[in-house]
C-alpha positions in Angstrom: 59.9 105.2 47.7 58.7 101.7 48.2 57.6 102.3 51.7 55.7 105.5 50.8 53.8 103.7 48.0 53.0 100.8 50.2 51.6 103.0 52.9 49.4 104.8 50.4 48.1 101.6 48.8 47.7 99.8 52.1 45.5 102.7 53.4 43.2 102.6 50.4 43.4 98.9 49.5 40.2 97.4 48.0 37.5 95.4 49.9 39.2 92.1 48.8 42.4 92.8 50.7 40.5 94.5 53.6 38.6 91.3 54.1 41.8 89.3 54.3 43.1 91.8 56.9 39.8 91.4 58.9 40.0 87.6 58.6 43.4 87.7 60.2 42.2 90.0 62.9 39.7 87.4 64.0 42.6 85.3 65.2 40.7 82.2 63.9 42.0 82.2 60.4 42.6 78.8 58.8 44.8 78.7 55.7 44.9 75.6 53.5 48.3 75.0 52.1 48.1 73.2 48.8 51.9 73.2 48.7 54.1 75.7 46.9 55.4 73.1 44.5 52.1 71.2 43.9 51.3 71.5 40.2 48.5 68.9 40.1 45.6 71.0 38.7 42.9 68.4 39.4 44.0 67.8 43.0 44.1 71.6 43.6 40.6 72.0 42.2 39.3 69.2 44.5 41.2 70.6 47.6 39.7 74.0 47.2 36.2 72.7 46.6 36.3 70.6 49.7 37.9 73.1 52.1 36.0 76.1 50.8 32.7 74.2 51.4 34.0 73.3 54.8 34.5 76.9 55.8 38.1 77.7 54.8 38.6 81.2 53.3 42.3 81.4 52.7 44.3 79.1 50.3 48.0 78.9 49.5 49.1 77.9 46.0 51.9 77.3 43.6 52.8 80.5 41.8 51.5 79.4 38.3 48.6 80.7 36.3 47.2 77.3 35.6 47.1 76.4 39.3 45.4 79.6 40.3 42.8 79.0 37.6 42.2 75.5 38.8 41.8 76.8 42.4 39.2 79.3 41.2 37.3 76.4 39.5 37.3 74.6 42.8 35.9 77.7 44.5 33.3 78.1 41.8 32.1 74.5 42.5 31.4 75.3 46.2 30.9 79.0 46.6 28.5 81.3 44.7 30.2 84.0 42.6 28.6 86.8 44.6 30.1 85.5 47.9 33.7 84.9 46.6 35.0 88.3 47.6 35.5 86.9 51.1 37.7 84.1 49.9 41.4 84.7 49.3 44.3 83.2 47.4 48.0 83.4 48.3 50.7 82.4 45.9 54.0 81.1 47.3 57.5 81.8 45.9 60.9 81.1 47.4 64.6 81.7 47.3 66.6 79.2 45.3 66.9 75.7 46.9 64.2 76.4 49.5 62.5 73.1 50.3 59.1 74.4 49.6 59.8 75.0 45.9 62.1 72.0 45.4 61.3 68.7 43.7 62.9 65.3 43.8 64.9 63.6 41.1 65.8 59.9 40.9 69.0 58.9 39.2 68.5 55.6 37.4 72.3 55.0 37.4 72.2 54.8 41.2 68.7 53.5 42.0 68.6 49.9 43.2 64.8 49.7 42.8 64.2 49.0 46.5 60.9 51.0 46.1 61.1 52.5 49.6 60.4 55.9 48.1 57.3 54.6 46.3 55.9 53.3 49.6 56.6 56.5 51.6 55.5 59.3 49.2 52.4 61.1 50.5 51.6 62.7 47.2 51.5 59.8 44.7 54.5 61.5 43.1 56.5 58.3 42.5 55.7 55.6 40.0 57.3 52.6 38.5 58.4 53.0 34.9 60.4 50.6 32.8 61.4 48.7 36.0 62.6 51.9 37.8 61.0 54.4 40.1 60.6 57.9 38.7 59.1 61.2 39.9 55.8 62.5 38.7 57.0 66.1 38.7 53.6 67.8 38.9 52.7 65.9 42.1 56.0 66.3 43.9 56.0 69.0 46.7 59.6 68.7 47.9 58.7 67.0 51.3 62.1 65.1 51.1 60.6 61.9 52.6 62.0 59.9 49.6 65.3 61.8 49.8 65.7 60.9 53.5 64.8 57.2 53.2 66.7 56.3 50.0 69.5 53.9 51.1 71.6 54.3 47.9 71.4 58.2 47.8 69.9 58.0 44.3 67.5 60.9 45.1 68.5 64.6 44.9 66.5 67.8 45.3 66.3 70.6 42.7 64.6 73.9 42.5 63.9 76.3 39.6 64.7 80.0 40.1 61.5 81.8 39.2 61.6 85.2 37.5 59.2 87.2 39.7 59.0 90.2 37.4 57.7 87.9 34.6 55.1 85.9 36.5 53.7 88.3 39.1 51.7 90.8 36.8 49.5 88.0 35.3 48.9 86.3 38.7 48.1 89.6 40.4 45.6 90.4 37.6 43.8 87.1 38.1 43.1 88.1 41.7 45.3 87.3 44.7 45.2 88.7 48.2 48.7 87.7 49.4 52.1 86.6 48.3 54.3 84.5 50.5 58.1 84.3 50.3 59.8 81.1 51.6 63.2 81.9 53.0 66.0 79.9 54.6 69.7 79.8 55.0 72.0 82.9 55.2 71.9 84.3 51.7 70.7 87.7 52.8 71.4 89.2 49.4 69.0 86.9 47.6 66.4 87.3 50.3 66.6 91.1 50.1 66.4 91.0 46.3 63.3 88.8 46.3 61.7 90.8 49.0 62.3 94.1 47.2 60.7 92.6 44.0 57.6 91.6 45.9 57.3 95.0 47.7 57.6 96.9 44.4 55.2 94.7 42.5 52.4 94.0 45.0 50.3 96.3 47.2 48.5 93.7 49.4 49.5 91.6 52.4 52.9 89.8 52.1 53.9 86.7 54.1 57.3 85.5 55.2 57.7 81.8 55.8 60.8 81.3 58.0 62.1 78.2 59.8 64.8 77.8 62.5 66.8 75.0 60.9 69.8 76.9 59.6 70.1 80.2 61.6 69.7 81.2 65.2 66.7 83.0 66.7 68.6 86.3 67.2 69.6 86.4 63.5 66.0 85.6 62.5 64.5 88.4 64.5 67.1 90.9 63.1 66.3 89.7 59.6 62.5 90.0 60.1 63.0 93.5 61.6 64.9 94.6 58.5 62.4 93.2 56.1 59.2 94.5 57.7 60.8 98.0 58.2 59.9 98.6 54.5 56.2 98.0 55.2 53.3 99.5 57.3 52.5 97.8 60.6 50.4 94.6 60.2 50.7 94.4 56.5 53.0 91.3 56.9 52.4 87.8 58.0 55.2 85.8 59.7 54.7 82.1 59.2 56.6 80.2 61.8 57.6 77.1 59.9 58.4 74.9 62.8 59.0 71.6 61.1 58.4 72.0 57.4 56.0 69.5 55.8 56.0 67.2 58.7 52.3 67.2 59.8 51.4 63.7 58.7 50.3 62.7 62.2 48.1 64.3 64.7 50.3 64.6 67.8 51.4 67.4 70.1 55.0 66.5 69.4 54.7 67.1 65.7 53.4 70.6 66.2 55.6 71.6 69.1 58.3 73.4 67.0 55.9 75.8 65.3 54.4 76.8 68.7 57.9 77.3 70.2 58.9 79.5 67.3 55.7 81.5 67.4 56.4 82.3 71.0 59.8 83.8 70.0 58.1 86.0 67.3 55.4 87.0 69.8 58.0 88.0 72.4 59.8 90.2 69.8 56.6 92.3 69.6 57.0 92.8 65.9 53.9 94.5 64.3 53.0 91.5 62.2 50.4 88.8 62.0 51.6 85.4 63.4 50.7 82.3 61.5 51.5 78.8 62.8 52.8 76.3 60.2 55.1 73.3 59.7 53.8 70.2 61.5 50.4 71.8 62.2 47.4 69.6 62.9 44.3 69.5 65.0 46.4 69.8 68.2 48.1 73.0 67.1 45.7 75.7 68.4 45.2 73.8 71.7 48.9 73.6 72.3 49.4 77.3 71.4 46.7 78.2 73.9 48.3 76.1 76.7 51.6 77.8 76.0 50.3 81.3 76.0 50.9 81.8 72.3 48.3 84.1 70.8 48.7 83.4 67.1 46.5 85.0 64.5 46.2 82.1 62.1 47.1 78.4 61.5 48.3 77.2 58.1 47.8 73.4 57.5 49.2 71.5 54.6 50.4 67.9 55.0 47.8 66.9 57.6 45.0 68.7 55.9 45.7 66.9 52.6 46.3 63.6 54.3 42.8 63.4 55.9 41.1 63.8 52.6 43.6 61.9 50.4 41.3 58.9 49.7 38.8 61.4 48.3 41.3 63.3 46.3 42.3 60.1 44.6 38.7 59.5 43.4 38.3 60.6 39.7 34.6 61.3 40.1 34.7 63.1 43.5 33.0 66.2 42.3 30.2 64.2 40.8 29.8 61.9 43.8 27.7 64.0 46.3 28.0 61.5 49.2 31.8 61.1 48.9 32.2 64.9 48.6 30.2 65.5 51.7 32.2 63.0 53.6 35.4 64.8 52.7 33.8 68.1 53.6 32.9 66.9 57.1 36.4 65.7 57.7 37.7 69.2 56.7 35.1 70.9 58.8 36.2 69.1 61.9 39.8 70.1 61.3 38.9 73.8 60.7 36.9 73.8 63.9 40.1 72.9 65.8 41.5 76.4 65.0 38.4 78.1 66.4 38.4 76.4 69.8 
């Protein structure tokens, strides 16, 4: 029943979703990843304003109404209402304990106040409070940099299990073109449950963000074959999450894993769109081309946010024309790397 309904809806989907499909077909699609756990409304608004003005038409967001509304405010800042039909929002959800939807927690009973976490956080998500470091929850994106550097193991990662049936109707009504499911590990039952919920709730393009950290390539391909069997051809994006949230530098080495993973998906000949992610940067498309990987899109998060971080931290960015244009030019150059 689900497959029949999807085939019908996919065939008659509205112009909004058709445009996303066409954007992916260009094989030059750039998706800005604001981070699935990023709940900083002001930062989201600025990110969307900058990258929309720079030419990005696809944005990945936390699955919360307030975040989607802030993103739309950012789009309003840069793009006229009559042209916004060509711009698309994706909301990200995940299975429990997936890194992309997790947040850090610091135990004061264990913390030695070495402040290494404070120095390494790329999201301004850690602050000193009452002589201790603590997490600014809305800013934390679950990158685990603090978790990995803490010498006293005072930091742990936690995620909230989201009720999809409760949140999706309102988000869909606000206007989204895609929903992305972040999966990991071997809990096939939970993956299947979440995937069924998305298929039964949403008629547009779905995305699967998968990495290779915990299961082998053969199991991944069999999993993906099973999941997409419920959907029409090319109604699904496979996001090859090479090295999740690692793109803080601009090297070939950082982006190598996503290109290698994309080659495996490409060789499987699955009827899906392939999107490079996880360690992506300005070298990603070039390396993919050199390796004979013909991806349809590139998703960038850590590196895309990093290059405009000084501007995101400016309280008056959207009132400061010169600074805003400087940020836009940086974003334009990054987006151009996908089109080469």
